[in-house]
N, C-alpha and C positions, 0 to 999 in steps of 0.2 A: 432516343427518336423512335421508338414505337408508335408514337403520335404522328409523326410522316407517314409511315406507311398503313396506318390506319385511315387517316385521311385520304390518300392518295388512292387507296382499297374504295374507300365510299363515293370519291369524287369519280372514278370510273363507272357509278352507277348513272351519272348524266355526260358522260364522253360518249362521244360518236365512235363507232368502229368500222369504218369503212375511209380507206385512203381518198378516195375522188369520188366524186361524183359527176352523172352525165349534165351538161348543161342545159340539156334540152328538158332536165326536170323542174317540176315546180320547185321554187325557193317559196318557203315559208316567210323569213324573214332576213334582214341584212342588218350586219353589225358594220358602220361606218361602211366601206365597200364591199366587206365580206359577204358572201350569201349562205344561208343556210337552209337545206333542201329539207323539203316534207318528208322524203324517204328517210333522212336522218332520223328525225325526230322522233318518227311513228316507231321505227325499229329500237329508238333508246326508249321510247315509253313502255313499247312492250316488252322489253328484257327485263325492265326495273321494277314492272308493275307489283309484282309479289313479293320482291324487296324491300322496297318502303315501309315504313311502320306508321307514318304522318300520314293519316287519310287524305286530308291537303292534297297532298301531292301525286294522287290517283285522278284529281278533278283534273282533266286537258288544262284549263285555265291557268288554273295554279301551277301545274308542271310546265306551263310555256314562261309564266313567269322567272322561274327557276332553272330554265333552261337558257333565257333569255342571260340573266345577269351571269350565270357560268360562261357565256360567251364572250360575255362584257369585260370578266376578267380575264380571261387568254387572249384577248386582245389587248388590254392593257399591259402583261406581263411579257408578251413578245415587244411592246411600245418600248419597255425599259431595260430591254436586251438581257432578261433573264436567262434565253435559251443560250447564251453565247458564254454565260459566267463556267468557269472551268470546272467546279465544284458540281454545277447541273451536269456538263457533260458526262464527267468519268462517274457520276449515280447512276447517271441513263444507260452508260454505254455497261456498265456492272450488273445493271438490272438482266439488259437483253442477253449479256451472256447466261446468266442464272435462269433466264427463261429459255433459251434457246435447248436446252437439255430435255424440255419437257418434247420440242417437235421433232429432235432430230434423232432416229431410234429406227430400229428394222420393224416392222409391223406384224409381221409374219412370226418371226422370233417372239415377239411380247405377246399376240395372241395364243401362240401356243404354251406359251408359259402361264398365262391366264388361264386356259381353261384346266393346264393340269393342277396348278394350285387351288381351282372351283372343286376337282374332285376332291383334293387332300383336304379342303376345312370342311366338306359334309361327311368326313371319313375319322375318327379317333384312333389313333393306335398305342395299345401298351407295351414298352418295351423298357428291359434293362441293359445295359452295355457294360463292356470292361475298354478303358482306354491306356495304352501306354505312350505319354507324353513324350512326344519329340518336337523339337523347334523346326518353324519352316526352313530356316537358314543352317540347321544341321549339317554337320559333314555328313559325308556318304557315309561313313563309318558308323557314326551315332545314327545316323537314319537305317542305316540295314539290321544295326542291332535290335532297334526297336522292331522293327520288322519281322525280324525272327522271333522274337518274345512274343508278339503278337500271335505268331504262328502256331507255337507251342502251346500258348493258351487255350487257343480254341482245341486244340488236340485233347487237350485235357478236358475239356468241355464234353468232349462227345463222349469219354470214358466216366467222367465221374459227375456229369450233371453242370450246368451252366450257372443253376444260383450257388451251389457250394463252393466252385469255383472264384465266382466273383467275390463272394463275402471274404473269403479267403486269402485273396491276394491284393484287395484292397487296403494302400496305405495313405491314401490323399495327397500322396506326393508326386512320385513317378507314376506307380499306378491306381486307377480308380475305379472302382466295382460299384454302379451305382444304379437303384432303381429308381427308373425315371417318371412312372405313372403314364398318365394319358394324355397325348399332346396330339396335336393336328398341326395343318401347314401354317408355316411363317414360326412355328413355337422354336425348331434347331435351326443349326447350319444347311442350308441345302443338300450340301453331299450327305448328311447324315440322314435328313428326312428322306431322301429320295430311297437311301439304301434300306429305310424302315418300312418305306411304303410299298419296295419291291423283294422283300422279305414276307413270306409264307408265315400264318400263326403256328407258333410250337417251333418254328425253323429257327436256327443261326444263322447269322451272316459270313460272308467269306470277310476276311482283313480289307479295311478298307481307310484312308487316308483324310483326314479334315486338316484343319489348320492348326488344329491340339494336337495332332497324332495321329497313331494309328488305333482303329476301334474294330471289335467285333459287338455284335449286338446280337440280343436275342428275342421274338417277337412274340408276347405272351396272349395280345388280346389284340380285334380289332372292332369296332364297333360306330354306331351312325352317330355323326355328330349331336351333341347335345342343344343345339342353336341357342337361343336367347331365352332371356327370362324377362316377364315384365312384373314388378313389384312393388307394393306401397313399403314404404315404414314411417316408424316413428322414433325421434332420435334425442336422445338427451344429453348433452354434450358436457365434455368436461375439459376440453382444450389441453393444447400440448402440454403447459407446464402444471398439470393439476396436482394439487396435492391429495393425498388420502383422504381428509374431508370432503373435498370437493368429488373427488371420485365417489365417494361414499353417500353423499346426496343425490347425485346423478342414480345411483343405483337403486337408492331407496324409491326415485322417483319413476324410475322405468318398473319395477316390483307394483309400485301403485297401479300405474296405467293397466299394465298386463293382468292385474286382480281385476280389474274394471273389465277387461276385453272377458275373461272369463265368467263373467257375473252377465254376460248378454249384452253389453255395452258395445255402440257401434265403433270399429277401428277406425272409420273414415272421421267421424265424430271428434274421437280422441286425439287423431291426428292433429287436428283444425286447432283445437286447445292448449295441445302441451307439444307436438312436437318441434323442435330446436332449430329442425332443416327450414329455416325460412324459405327455401324455393319450392319446398313440395307441400310444407303443411296447408298452406290455402288450397290445396288441389287434395285433400286428404290423405296423404301420405306419397300420392303416386309417382313413380320416376318412369324416366322414359326407360324403354327395353336393350338390354344389356346383354354381352357374351360373355365368357371365359377369357380372362385376361384384361377386360377393359375398365374395371372396378381397382379403384387404387388400395383396396383393402381387401386381402386376399378371406378374412375369416367372413365378412360379409358377402364375398361371392359363393364360397363353400354353403354357406346356413340357406339362400336364394337357393342354389341348384339343387340341393338336399329336400327339398320341400318339394311334394310329389303329386299334390293335386290342388285345381286351382280352388283355392279360398283357404288353404292351409295357411295357420298363423304361425311363425317360431315362437319359442320360449325368448326371456329377454337374452342378449349375448353383448360382449365387448369389443370394440375394435379401437384404434388409436384415433379416431374420433369420440368417440362417446360408447353410450350404450342403445342398444336397438332391439326393436320387435317389428318382422318381416311376414308382410302378407305377399301370396303368392297369386298374382291376378290370372295369368296368363303364359303356358310355354308356346313360344314361338319356334317353330323348324327353321333351318337356314333358308333364307330366302332362295329365289331361283336364278340362275347365273347371270340373264339381262341386268336384273337390280345390282346383283352385286359384282358387277365388271368395273364399272368406274373406279369402286376401291380397290380391287385388286390389281389393277393397272398399276396405282400409286404401290401400293405396296411391294410388287414385281420390281418397278426400278428402285425401289430404296433397298430391296436384299441383295444376297449375295449373289441369284440372279440375274443381276443385271451385269456380269461378267460375261455371259451368254447373248446378253443382246448386245452389249459393246462389240463382242466379237463381229456379231452377223450385221452390226451396222458399218464395220470396218471393210466386211466384205463388200456387202452391198455399196460402198461408198467407191471402193476401189474397183468395183464394175462399171459404175456411175461414169468416173471419172478417166476410166480405161488406162488404169496403173499395171505395170507387166512387171512384175517383182523380179522376172528373169535378166530384165533387160538394167536393171539399178546395180551400177558398179562397187558391189559390196569388195570383192576381191582384191582391191586397191587398199580398202581402209584396214580389211585382214592384214595386207603385205606392210603397214607402218604402226599396227600394233604391237607390242609387247608385253614382258609380264610385269613390266614396272604399273601397268594399267589397275593392278589387283594390289598396288600399293600406294596407289592415289598420288603416283610421281611422273606418270606419262604426260608426254606433251608432244605436241604438233611438229613435224621434220621441218626443216629450214627450207625446204623445196617442197613443200605440200602446194598441190594446185589447187588453190582456194578458188580462184575465178570458174572454174568448169562446172558444168551443169550436171548436178547429181540427179535431179528428178524435177519432172513436170507434172503440175497439176492444172489441167486444161491452159489457161493463157498463162498461168504462174509459175516462174520458174527457181526451182531452190538450188543453191550454190553446193560445192563440196565443202565450202566455208559455213555454211551452216552447222552440216552436220557434223563436221571437225568438232565447231565449237560445243555440239551438244555432247560429242563423245567427252570432250574436256569438263565439262559441267556435271555430267552424271556419273564420274567414274569414282568420286566416294561411295556412292551405293553399290560398287561392284568389288566387293572385298573377296568375295567367295570365288576362289578359281574353276573357270572354266573351258575348254577349247575356244581357241579366239573366233575361229570361225562361228561358233552357236552362240558368242558373246556380242558379234555384231552383227547376227540376225536378228536378236533378243533387242540390241538397243535401235535397228533400224526401224521395227516393228510400232516399239513405243512411238520415235520421230514420226514413224508416216500417219499412226494414229494422231498424234496433236494436232500435223499439219493437215488431215483430212478433215477433221472436225473444226478446225478454225476456218477453213475454205469455205465450208457447209454454212457454218454461223455467217459469215462476211455475207454471203450469198442467200440468207434463208429470207430477209424481207422481200426480196423481189422473189422468192421463189414458192412463199407461202402467205396465202393470204390472212388465213386467221392469226396466224404469229405478228405481222405487219399490223393489223387491228388491235392485237391486246401492247404491244409496243407502243402504238399512236397514243392509246389510253394512258398507259401510265407516262408517256412522255408532258402530255397535257396535265395530268395529276400532280406530276412532280413540278412544273412550271408554274401550276396554280397553290401549290403548299410555298413556293419562294415568296412568291407574291404576297399571299395570306399573309405568309412570316413576319416580313418586311414592313406590312403595311398594318395589319391589325393588330395581331399577335403578340407584339412586342409592346404593347402599350403600357404594361404593368410599371415596365421601366422608364421607357421615353415619355408618358404622358401621366406621372404621377402625381403631378398636382390636379389635374383635370380629372383623376380617377376619383382623388380625395372629396375634391368640389362636387362630382356627382352622385358620392355617397351623401354629402352632408344635404343634397337639395331631394334624396330619396332614401333617409333614415327609416321613415314607417314601413320600409318594405321590408328591412332586414331584423328580424325577430327570432327568438329562441321560442317554440312553442309551451302552450300551459302543458303542465305535468302534473302528475301525484304521486302522493308516496301508498300506496294500495295493498290491501290482502283482497287476490281475487279466488273466489271458490266456486267450484263448476261441479254438478252432477248428473246425470241423466234420471236422477229421481227428485220431484217437487220436496216431497215431504222430508228430504234430507238436507235442503237447501234451507227449508223452513226454519229447521233446527238450528242451522249453520247461522242462519240470518238472526234469531233469537240471542243466541252466546254471544255473537258480535256484536251486538245492543247493551249486553252484559261487559262490554270490555274483555270478555275471555281474550289469552293468547292460543295462538296457531295451533301449540303442541296440544294444550287443554281440548282446544276443537276435535283435532284429529283425535285422543282417544276417546273422545264422545261418539262420534260419526262411523267411524274406522275401527270396529269390532270383530273380534273372531277370525281376524286374516283376512276379511273384506275390504275392499278400498271402495267405499260409495260416495267419497268425497276427495277432490284433488285441488291442492290450494298454492296458488302463486303469490309472492311477496316480493316487493322493491320499487322502485319509481319508474313508472312510467309513463306513455306518452298517448294520444287520443287513439293511435292506430295498432297500437296494443291487440295481437290475435284473440285475448281472454276479455277485450272490454266490447262490450255492444256497440253497434254506430250510433252516434250521437250522444253517448253517455256523457250527463252532464257532472263536470267536476265540482263536485260539493263536498266538504266534509259531514263525514257520518257513514253511517251503514243504508245504501241504496236499497230500492226494491228488487223483487226477484224478477230477471229479463229470462226470455228464451232466445238462444244463441249458440249459432253452430251446433245444433242439435242438442241442446243440453240445459239446462237451467243454472242461471247465473246470479252470484251475488257480490257486492264490492263494499267494502268499508273503505273508504277513504280517510285518511290519519291526517293528510297534509295535501295542501294544492300549494304548487309552486305556480305564479302564474308568468301569463306572458310578458318576455322581458326583452328588450331593443339591444340589437348584436353591437360592440363596439367596432370601430372600422377595421380592426384585425382580426376581429373575430368571424365579419363579415367579409374579408377583404377578396376571398377566393369568387363570390359569388358576383361581388361589387365589378370584379374587372370584368368578369363574363358578360353582365346586364351591360357594361361602360361598350365593350367588344363590339357589343349586337349593336348598340344604337352610334356607334361609329360607323360599322359596316353599311348598314341603312344610307347613313349619308354619303358615303363612298360611292356606293352602286348609284344615288342619283346624279352624284358629279360625274361618272362615266357614263350614265344616259346621256349626261351632257354633252359630253366629251368625243361621243361616238353614238352617234345618231342609230337607232334602231327603228325600224321599220318593218311593220308586219302586216301581210298581204292579207285582208282578212278573206278574200275569196277563199285562199286556197287553205286557210287555218278553219273554214267551214268544210272546207271538203276533210280535211284532216281527221274532224272531231266528227262525222259521220261514219268514215272509215274506222275509227276507234270503238262506234259504239257497236 
């Protein structure tokens, strides 16, 4: 179902983001009797200007066509009643609930945590720790034993030294003594991170608890964050299931490239010629800047961050993806707070810090809806509970006062029965004994939290304009997906005969491109390529030619062999596919000669081979005809005077 969410996201590019418009505004066009306002069109056009990749959509006239088509489809979807279908309603409600999480929070608590997080990501801490493991739900006896053990270990560290004790007590089962190295914000659980940042360099913390157990930590050093690195790389892939032969070939190739770099060849030119990272090769190997922890290959990250000076080039090294050479372009410090704030907000919400935000939210909602905990009749529920609750065998008494009002949230009344049912439903989660008054208080706070958030969610669309706007976009996007899926996208099954007929009348459009079996030789020196050209003319094999031109450890020429298409990075543009040895070309800042061993001509695809493309083209044609029928069904009238004003404003 990923296609659905991509489509909904994309369709929101052309969806409006206002719930209603004043009737006094200029109407840009009507679809049937439904008005579409100029302000809506302008807002959507400007919102999406930098997001569209098709330049034609930046043209105001073309964008108007796109927008009117969108409105026609929404009109038709509602006409067919897609908005009343149970599946549609269920998915919309699920999305609204998920989206609401981004709008229901306490902004002050979030802002404080975001500012703290920024301070921490700008500083790295180097610390070691000792952990005595104990489960979160351990008995009071086990918990106390773990605490006493960590206290004694801390006393030992003061006398014997932290490192000595750490190494001696580590057993990898009940006690862990670990050297953590440098870390920054979000790399550890929040409680651990906070203790690390609050402990001075050279000091050992007091015992503290996380979900893993009791810790003490020793801070070795603190330093300014390393920021980001902007690098380029040349990669020769080995593949995830590579055998020793493939790995050896890749290593040989990367060493040849490295030798060329040491001989003075341009890193960027070699990346264009040989790097098998197709996304970066055409850019001379250049990658987007990244920070610690963003690269899935730790070895790659370490090499990049260990390069000290801009322009430095690493030796060849291996990762799970293949062999690499890295060039350092720029060392980028941590961005300023305002730049990083949106990213940090999202991280804080996903982190264990969210518990602090949640509590701040509940406190604010209690204040907003005037909830007085002291007036809630908890004592009644304390009186009807007993020890059976911890055995999952407790039940409500026969004379239970189910209809009484337990709690009011604004106009909503919550009964005794609802809280009683909640106690029943959650009793299996309460096997650990505790005083009954503490149990009822804990259950009440959890129950209250759920109801406060549910109440806020139910009223959010009328309280928060931005939330209402995003929901509206999703509502129409989901509606449009349902319509398109039923009307256009299922044609591969429903219109199979028509799809085949379309193929038969457009067969010439579906072909395998012309390809060649070739040897491509590349060098920064024309004289070496001339030598290669002569040897190829005499049909010498590649290994013999390599021995002739790459001597004394120097790699003067690099060879690529195999079946390639015209757009292969090693081939000059407009290269003629003809058997034999080509002339010498200047390509990608190097000299290239190509031996074409065989030419595989352009070949027409069978229906099965071309089916995906055929279905796509058929669907496009069908949609164009369908839009035409919608224009006849729902007349679109554009107010040209208003449109002229819109165009002038957008200029």
